[in-house]
Each structure stands twice: as C-alpha cells, then as structure tokens.
Biotite code that builds the C-alpha atoms (Angstrom):
import biotite.structure as struc

atoms = struc.array([
    struc.Atom([0.000, 0.001, -0.001], chain_id="A", res_id=1, res_name="MET", atom_name="CA", element="C"),
    struc.Atom([1.468, 3.356, -1.047], chain_id="A", res_id=2, res_name="THR", atom_name="CA", element="C"),
    struc.Atom([1.484, 6.400, 1.200], chain_id="A", res_id=3, res_name="ARG", atom_name="CA", element="C"),
    struc.Atom([-1.255, 8.098, -0.868], chain_id="A", res_id=4, res_name="ASP", atom_name="CA", element="C"),
    struc.Atom([-3.516, 5.048, -0.609], chain_id="A", res_id=5, res_name="GLU", atom_name="CA", element="C"),
    struc.Atom([-2.886, 4.868, 3.138], chain_id="A", res_id=6, res_name="ARG", atom_name="CA", element="C"),
    struc.Atom([-3.633, 8.584, 3.526], chain_id="A", res_id=7, res_name="ASP", atom_name="CA", element="C"),
    struc.Atom([-6.903, 8.127, 1.607], chain_id="A", res_id=8, res_name="ARG", atom_name="CA", element="C"),
    struc.Atom([-7.870, 5.236, 3.895], chain_id="A", res_id=9, res_name="ALA", atom_name="CA", element="C"),
    struc.Atom([-7.026, 7.351, 6.961], chain_id="A", res_id=10, res_name="ILE", atom_name="CA", element="C"),
    struc.Atom([-9.008, 10.268, 5.525], chain_id="A", res_id=11, res_name="THR", atom_name="CA", element="C"),
    struc.Atom([-12.039, 8.035, 5.060], chain_id="A", res_id=12, res_name="ALA", atom_name="CA", element="C"),
    struc.Atom([-11.647, 6.687, 8.596], chain_id="A", res_id=13, res_name="ALA", atom_name="CA", element="C"),
    struc.Atom([-11.298, 10.178, 10.088], chain_id="A", res_id=14, res_name="VAL", atom_name="CA", element="C"),
    struc.Atom([-14.413, 11.396, 8.259], chain_id="A", res_id=15, res_name="LEU", atom_name="CA", element="C"),
    struc.Atom([-16.630, 8.371, 8.925], chain_id="A", res_id=16, res_name="ARG", atom_name="CA", element="C"),
    struc.Atom([-15.353, 6.644, 12.030], chain_id="A", res_id=17, res_name="SER", atom_name="CA", element="C"),
    struc.Atom([-16.156, 7.604, 15.619], chain_id="A", res_id=18, res_name="PRO", atom_name="CA", element="C"),
    struc.Atom([-12.788, 6.109, 16.685], chain_id="A", res_id=19, res_name="LEU", atom_name="CA", element="C"),
    struc.Atom([-10.015, 8.140, 18.253], chain_id="A", res_id=20, res_name="THR", atom_name="CA", element="C"),
    struc.Atom([-6.931, 9.085, 16.262], chain_id="A", res_id=21, res_name="LEU", atom_name="CA", element="C"),
    struc.Atom([-4.881, 6.552, 18.231], chain_id="A", res_id=22, res_name="ARG", atom_name="CA", element="C"),
    struc.Atom([-7.324, 3.730, 17.348], chain_id="A", res_id=23, res_name="ALA", atom_name="CA", element="C"),
    struc.Atom([-7.333, 4.730, 13.679], chain_id="A", res_id=24, res_name="ILE", atom_name="CA", element="C"),
    struc.Atom([-3.536, 4.785, 13.721], chain_id="A", res_id=25, res_name="GLY", atom_name="CA", element="C"),
    struc.Atom([-3.376, 1.325, 15.260], chain_id="A", res_id=26, res_name="GLU", atom_name="CA", element="C"),
    struc.Atom([-5.711, -0.027, 12.552], chain_id="A", res_id=27, res_name="GLN", atom_name="CA", element="C"),
    struc.Atom([-3.429, 1.315, 9.819], chain_id="A", res_id=28, res_name="HIS", atom_name="CA", element="C"),
    struc.Atom([-0.091, 0.799, 11.530], chain_id="A", res_id=29, res_name="GLY", atom_name="CA", element="C"),
    struc.Atom([0.641, 4.503, 12.019], chain_id="A", res_id=30, res_name="LEU", atom_name="CA", element="C"),
    struc.Atom([1.299, 6.774, 14.926], chain_id="A", res_id=31, res_name="SER", atom_name="CA", element="C"),
    struc.Atom([-1.435, 9.010, 16.279], chain_id="A", res_id=32, res_name="ALA", atom_name="CA", element="C"),
    struc.Atom([0.750, 11.980, 15.232], chain_id="A", res_id=33, res_name="GLY", atom_name="CA", element="C"),
    struc.Atom([0.678, 10.954, 11.551], chain_id="A", res_id=34, res_name="ARG", atom_name="CA", element="C"),
    struc.Atom([-3.098, 10.419, 11.727], chain_id="A", res_id=35, res_name="VAL", atom_name="CA", element="C"),
    struc.Atom([-3.426, 13.869, 13.328], chain_id="A", res_id=36, res_name="ARG", atom_name="CA", element="C"),
    struc.Atom([-1.485, 15.444, 10.441], chain_id="A", res_id=37, res_name="VAL", atom_name="CA", element="C"),
    struc.Atom([-3.763, 13.787, 7.868], chain_id="A", res_id=38, res_name="VAL", atom_name="CA", element="C"),
    struc.Atom([-6.855, 14.835, 9.848], chain_id="A", res_id=39, res_name="ALA", atom_name="CA", element="C"),
    struc.Atom([-5.619, 18.454, 9.888], chain_id="A", res_id=40, res_name="GLN", atom_name="CA", element="C"),
    struc.Atom([-5.062, 18.319, 6.134], chain_id="A", res_id=41, res_name="GLN", atom_name="CA", element="C"),
    struc.Atom([-8.597, 17.010, 5.666], chain_id="A", res_id=42, res_name="VAL", atom_name="CA", element="C"),
    struc.Atom([-10.064, 19.777, 7.845], chain_id="A", res_id=43, res_name="ARG", atom_name="CA", element="C"),
    struc.Atom([-8.035, 22.453, 6.057], chain_id="A", res_id=44, res_name="TYR", atom_name="CA", element="C"),
    struc.Atom([-9.058, 21.163, 2.619], chain_id="A", res_id=45, res_name="THR", atom_name="CA", element="C"),
    struc.Atom([-12.744, 21.148, 3.577], chain_id="A", res_id=46, res_name="ARG", atom_name="CA", element="C"),
    struc.Atom([-12.453, 24.646, 5.060], chain_id="A", res_id=47, res_name="TRP", atom_name="CA", element="C"),
    struc.Atom([-10.721, 25.934, 1.926], chain_id="A", res_id=48, res_name="MET", atom_name="CA", element="C"),
    struc.Atom([-13.412, 24.415, -0.317], chain_id="A", res_id=49, res_name="GLN", atom_name="CA", element="C"),
    struc.Atom([-16.111, 26.156, 1.742], chain_id="A", res_id=50, res_name="LYS", atom_name="CA", element="C"),
    struc.Atom([-14.234, 29.469, 1.571], chain_id="A", res_id=51, res_name="GLN", atom_name="CA", element="C"),
    struc.Atom([-13.792, 29.209, -2.193], chain_id="A", res_id=52, res_name="MET", atom_name="CA", element="C"),
    struc.Atom([-17.479, 28.371, -2.679], chain_id="A", res_id=53, res_name="ALA", atom_name="CA", element="C"),
    struc.Atom([-18.411, 31.363, -0.516], chain_id="A", res_id=54, res_name="ARG", atom_name="CA", element="C"),
    struc.Atom([-16.081, 33.637, -2.525], chain_id="A", res_id=55, res_name="GLU", atom_name="CA", element="C"),
    struc.Atom([-17.570, 32.475, -5.837], chain_id="A", res_id=56, res_name="GLU", atom_name="CA", element="C"),
    struc.Atom([-21.015, 33.646, -4.718], chain_id="A", res_id=57, res_name="ARG", atom_name="CA", element="C"),
    struc.Atom([-19.747, 37.182, -4.043], chain_id="A", res_id=58, res_name="LEU", atom_name="CA", element="C"),
    struc.Atom([-19.756, 39.908, -6.698], chain_id="A", res_id=59, res_name="PRO", atom_name="CA", element="C"),
    struc.Atom([-16.378, 40.123, -8.415], chain_id="A", res_id=60, res_name="LEU", atom_name="CA", element="C"),
    struc.Atom([-15.328, 43.416, -6.806], chain_id="A", res_id=61, res_name="HIS", atom_name="CA", element="C"),
    struc.Atom([-15.908, 41.970, -3.294], chain_id="A", res_id=62, res_name="GLU", atom_name="CA", element="C"),
    struc.Atom([-13.801, 38.841, -3.806], chain_id="A", res_id=63, res_name="ARG", atom_name="CA", element="C"),
    struc.Atom([-10.510, 38.529, -1.976], chain_id="A", res_id=64, res_name="ARG", atom_name="CA", element="C"),
    struc.Atom([-7.433, 38.322, -4.175], chain_id="A", res_id=65, res_name="VAL", atom_name="CA", element="C"),
    struc.Atom([-6.049, 35.366, -2.217], chain_id="A", res_id=66, res_name="GLU", atom_name="CA", element="C"),
    struc.Atom([-8.781, 33.151, -3.720], chain_id="A", res_id=67, res_name="PHE", atom_name="CA", element="C"),
    struc.Atom([-8.293, 34.321, -7.314], chain_id="A", res_id=68, res_name="LEU", atom_name="CA", element="C"),
    struc.Atom([-6.198, 32.276, -9.763], chain_id="A", res_id=69, res_name="PRO", atom_name="CA", element="C"),
    struc.Atom([-3.074, 34.433, -9.503], chain_id="A", res_id=70, res_name="PHE", atom_name="CA", element="C"),
    struc.Atom([0.517, 33.287, -9.176], chain_id="A", res_id=71, res_name="SER", atom_name="CA", element="C"),
    struc.Atom([2.060, 33.149, -5.723], chain_id="A", res_id=72, res_name="THR", atom_name="CA", element="C"),
    struc.Atom([4.378, 36.029, -6.602], chain_id="A", res_id=73, res_name="ARG", atom_name="CA", element="C"),
    struc.Atom([1.434, 38.239, -7.591], chain_id="A", res_id=74, res_name="LEU", atom_name="CA", element="C"),
    struc.Atom([-0.554, 37.301, -4.465], chain_id="A", res_id=75, res_name="LYS", atom_name="CA", element="C"),
    struc.Atom([2.444, 38.088, -2.272], chain_id="A", res_id=76, res_name="ASN", atom_name="CA", element="C"),
    struc.Atom([2.950, 41.424, -4.037], chain_id="A", res_id=77, res_name="GLY", atom_name="CA", element="C"),
    struc.Atom([-0.681, 42.369, -3.517], chain_id="A", res_id=78, res_name="LEU", atom_name="CA", element="C"),
    struc.Atom([-0.423, 41.331, 0.140], chain_id="A", res_id=79, res_name="ARG", atom_name="CA", element="C"),
    struc.Atom([2.691, 43.545, 0.501], chain_id="A", res_id=80, res_name="ASN", atom_name="CA", element="C"),
    struc.Atom([0.658, 46.439, -0.888], chain_id="A", res_id=81, res_name="GLY", atom_name="CA", element="C"),
    struc.Atom([-2.209, 45.773, 1.581], chain_id="A", res_id=82, res_name="ALA", atom_name="CA", element="C"),
    struc.Atom([-4.575, 44.961, -1.284], chain_id="A", res_id=83, res_name="ILE", atom_name="CA", element="C"),
    struc.Atom([-7.212, 42.524, -0.051], chain_id="A", res_id=84, res_name="VAL", atom_name="CA", element="C"),
    struc.Atom([-10.157, 42.664, -2.461], chain_id="A", res_id=85, res_name="THR", atom_name="CA", element="C"),
    struc.Atom([-10.619, 43.288, -6.169], chain_id="A", res_id=86, res_name="VAL", atom_name="CA", element="C"),
    struc.Atom([-12.162, 46.662, -5.256], chain_id="A", res_id=87, res_name="ALA", atom_name="CA", element="C"),
    struc.Atom([-8.906, 47.592, -3.466], chain_id="A", res_id=88, res_name="ASP", atom_name="CA", element="C"),
    struc.Atom([-7.024, 46.522, -6.571], chain_id="A", res_id=89, res_name="LEU", atom_name="CA", element="C"),
    struc.Atom([-9.201, 48.648, -8.851], chain_id="A", res_id=90, res_name="LEU", atom_name="CA", element="C"),
    struc.Atom([-8.469, 51.740, -6.739], chain_id="A", res_id=91, res_name="ARG", atom_name="CA", element="C"),
    struc.Atom([-4.751, 51.482, -7.567], chain_id="A", res_id=92, res_name="GLN", atom_name="CA", element="C"),
    struc.Atom([-3.174, 52.875, -10.715], chain_id="A", res_id=93, res_name="SER", atom_name="CA", element="C"),
    struc.Atom([-0.540, 50.966, -12.664], chain_id="A", res_id=94, res_name="ASP", atom_name="CA", element="C"),
    struc.Atom([2.246, 53.192, -11.332], chain_id="A", res_id=95, res_name="THR", atom_name="CA", element="C"),
    struc.Atom([1.063, 52.767, -7.731], chain_id="A", res_id=96, res_name="GLU", atom_name="CA", element="C"),
    struc.Atom([1.093, 49.006, -8.204], chain_id="A", res_id=97, res_name="LEU", atom_name="CA", element="C"),
    struc.Atom([4.613, 49.065, -9.649], chain_id="A", res_id=98, res_name="LEU", atom_name="CA", element="C"),
    struc.Atom([5.848, 50.881, -6.517], chain_id="A", res_id=99, res_name="LYS", atom_name="CA", element="C"),
    struc.Atom([4.935, 47.866, -4.356], chain_id="A", res_id=100, res_name="ILE", atom_name="CA", element="C"),
    struc.Atom([7.936, 45.801, -3.278], chain_id="A", res_id=101, res_name="LYS", atom_name="CA", element="C"),
    struc.Atom([8.473, 42.718, -5.507], chain_id="A", res_id=102, res_name="ASN", atom_name="CA", element="C"),
    struc.Atom([5.659, 43.796, -7.836], chain_id="A", res_id=103, res_name="PHE", atom_name="CA", element="C"),
    struc.Atom([7.102, 44.194, -11.302], chain_id="A", res_id=104, res_name="GLY", atom_name="CA", element="C"),
    struc.Atom([6.038, 44.286, -14.913], chain_id="A", res_id=105, res_name="ARG", atom_name="CA", element="C"),
    struc.Atom([5.458, 40.526, -14.954], chain_id="A", res_id=106, res_name="GLY", atom_name="CA", element="C"),
    struc.Atom([2.904, 40.824, -12.142], chain_id="A", res_id=107, res_name="CYS", atom_name="CA", element="C"),
    struc.Atom([1.299, 43.763, -13.883], chain_id="A", res_id=108, res_name="LEU", atom_name="CA", element="C"),
    struc.Atom([1.151, 41.800, -17.134], chain_id="A", res_id=109, res_name="ARG", atom_name="CA", element="C"),
    struc.Atom([-0.576, 38.939, -15.323], chain_id="A", res_id=110, res_name="GLU", atom_name="CA", element="C"),
    struc.Atom([-3.102, 41.386, -13.863], chain_id="A", res_id=111, res_name="LEU", atom_name="CA", element="C"),
    struc.Atom([-3.740, 42.940, -17.282], chain_id="A", res_id=112, res_name="CYS", atom_name="CA", element="C"),
    struc.Atom([-4.409, 39.499, -18.761], chain_id="A", res_id=113, res_name="GLU", atom_name="CA", element="C"),
    struc.Atom([-6.773, 38.647, -15.897], chain_id="A", res_id=114, res_name="TRP", atom_name="CA", element="C"),
    struc.Atom([-8.572, 41.993, -16.279], chain_id="A", res_id=115, res_name="PHE", atom_name="CA", element="C"),
    struc.Atom([-9.044, 41.346, -19.986], chain_id="A", res_id=116, res_name="ASP", atom_name="CA", element="C"),
    struc.Atom([-10.201, 37.740, -19.517], chain_id="A", res_id=117, res_name="ALA", atom_name="CA", element="C"),
    struc.Atom([-12.759, 38.712, -16.861], chain_id="A", res_id=118, res_name="ASN", atom_name="CA", element="C"),
    struc.Atom([-14.010, 41.940, -18.399], chain_id="A", res_id=119, res_name="GLY", atom_name="CA", element="C"),
    struc.Atom([-12.802, 44.050, -15.479], chain_id="A", res_id=120, res_name="VAL", atom_name="CA", element="C"),
    struc.Atom([-11.594, 47.590, -15.994], chain_id="A", res_id=121, res_name="SER", atom_name="CA", element="C"),
    struc.Atom([-8.699, 48.988, -14.016], chain_id="A", res_id=122, res_name="ASN", atom_name="CA", element="C"),
    struc.Atom([-10.473, 52.298, -13.618], chain_id="A", res_id=123, res_name="LEU", atom_name="CA", element="C"),
    struc.Atom([-11.186, 53.990, -10.329], chain_id="A", res_id=124, res_name="LYS", atom_name="CA", element="C"),
    struc.Atom([-14.937, 54.033, -10.994], chain_id="A", res_id=125, res_name="ASP", atom_name="CA", element="C"),
    struc.Atom([-17.150, 52.448, -8.329], chain_id="A", res_id=126, res_name="PRO", atom_name="CA", element="C"),
    struc.Atom([-18.380, 48.939, -9.143], chain_id="A", res_id=127, res_name="PRO", atom_name="CA", element="C"),
    struc.Atom([-21.507, 48.854, -11.288], chain_id="A", res_id=128, res_name="GLY", atom_name="CA", element="C"),
    struc.Atom([-20.855, 52.179, -13.048], chain_id="A", res_id=129, res_name="THR", atom_name="CA", element="C"),
    struc.Atom([-21.801, 51.835, -16.741], chain_id="A", res_id=130, res_name="PRO", atom_name="CA", element="C"),
    struc.Atom([-18.773, 52.694, -18.870], chain_id="A", res_id=131, res_name="VAL", atom_name="CA", element="C"),
    struc.Atom([-17.879, 51.981, -22.488], chain_id="A", res_id=132, res_name="GLN", atom_name="CA", element="C"),
    struc.Atom([-14.514, 50.344, -23.000], chain_id="A", res_id=133, res_name="PHE", atom_name="CA", element="C"),
    struc.Atom([-12.002, 49.737, -25.720], chain_id="A", res_id=134, res_name="MET", atom_name="CA", element="C"),
    struc.Atom([-9.163, 47.256, -25.561], chain_id="A", res_id=135, res_name="THR", atom_name="CA", element="C"),
    struc.Atom([-5.757, 48.876, -25.876], chain_id="A", res_id=136, res_name="ALA", atom_name="CA", element="C"),
    struc.Atom([-2.151, 47.723, -25.448], chain_id="A", res_id=137, res_name="PRO", atom_name="CA", element="C"),
    struc.Atom([-0.967, 48.031, -21.871], chain_id="A", res_id=138, res_name="CYS", atom_name="CA", element="C"),
    struc.Atom([1.938, 50.467, -21.842], chain_id="A", res_id=139, res_name="SER", atom_name="CA", element="C"),
    struc.Atom([2.765, 49.825, -18.173], chain_id="A", res_id=140, res_name="SER", atom_name="CA", element="C"),
    struc.Atom([3.659, 46.187, -18.692], chain_id="A", res_id=141, res_name="CYS", atom_name="CA", element="C"),
    struc.Atom([5.658, 46.578, -21.868], chain_id="A", res_id=142, res_name="GLY", atom_name="CA", element="C"),
    struc.Atom([2.763, 46.519, -24.304], chain_id="A", res_id=143, res_name="GLY", atom_name="CA", element="C"),
    struc.Atom([2.363, 42.732, -24.328], chain_id="A", res_id=144, res_name="SER", atom_name="CA", element="C"),
    struc.Atom([-0.783, 42.606, -22.170], chain_id="A", res_id=145, res_name="GLY", atom_name="CA", element="C"),
    struc.Atom([-4.146, 44.131, -22.943], chain_id="A", res_id=146, res_name="LEU", atom_name="CA", element="C"),
    struc.Atom([-6.017, 46.439, -20.637], chain_id="A", res_id=147, res_name="VAL", atom_name="CA", element="C"),
    struc.Atom([-9.452, 48.001, -20.823], chain_id="A", res_id=148, res_name="ARG", atom_name="CA", element="C"),
    struc.Atom([-9.502, 51.774, -21.070], chain_id="A", res_id=149, res_name="ARG", atom_name="CA", element="C"),
    struc.Atom([-12.406, 54.200, -20.892], chain_id="A", res_id=150, res_name="ARG", atom_name="CA", element="C"),
    struc.Atom([-13.711, 55.700, -24.118], chain_id="A", res_id=151, res_name="ILE", atom_name="CA", element="C"),
    struc.Atom([-14.051, 59.399, -23.426], chain_id="A", res_id=152, res_name="LYS", atom_name="CA", element="C"),
    struc.Atom([-17.437, 60.855, -24.390], chain_id="A", res_id=153, res_name="PRO", atom_name="CA", element="C"),
])
C-alpha cells in the first residue's frame, strides 16, 4: 500500500469513524501523530473548499485576491501592498502598483491578462458604473498585455 492510498484510507476513517486518532492509527499501523497530520489536512481542505465556494457567490469586486487564480508572486505582491479585495485593486493605478515591493512588470502583465479575460476595468470608478470600453495595449507592462480603457465621451 502506497502512502497516498494509506492517507486516503485514513481520511475516510477520520471522516466516517467515531474512533479516536490513536485507534485509527493502530488499525493502519501509524502513529497518532501521523493520523493527526492527515486529519488536519482534511479539515483544512474542507475549510478551503467552503471558503472558495463562498467567494464564488460574491460579486467580483468583493472577492478577496487570495482566492483568485493568480501566481504566488502576484498574491504576495498584492499582500505587501495591503490589497485585499478586487475593489482595493481597482483603486490602484498601474504606477502605484509598480511601486509595491516585488511587484514588477510581470505581475502587472498577469493582472492585465486577468482583467481582460474577466471583463474588469482597471479604472477607479465604483463597481456597477456603466462605462464603455475599448481594448488597448498596456503600456505599463511593456505593451504585451491588454487592458481596458475608458472611451471618453
């Protein structure tokens, strides 16, 4: 039995069995400490799934950036800049974002691509404001990404 198979069996036992961690460990030939680690992983995974489901029900501008499909480097950069939600992110200009420690053109390019894919503008307008957009090359990230810009009336 491989370690993954054993962990799956322990996970099933932790979820379904009223036994103690020590008893589950004895059944599978493991220490109570190893069973405890697997049980913590199971609890964390279930908690994370609930959090992600809760975030998906929120409007886009209220979602936290930690649950969005960004790279670890981008998430860390946004955390360094005290940016928690998409609304916080939309309040920042490209130059303000580039001033954040470890937030470079690559992170900005990734943001531009995400903005374009999700139809989000990087304007400072409040969420829900009707605005017409045009897609233009993003000059802040070297012109390789696309960003939505306001069409002036």
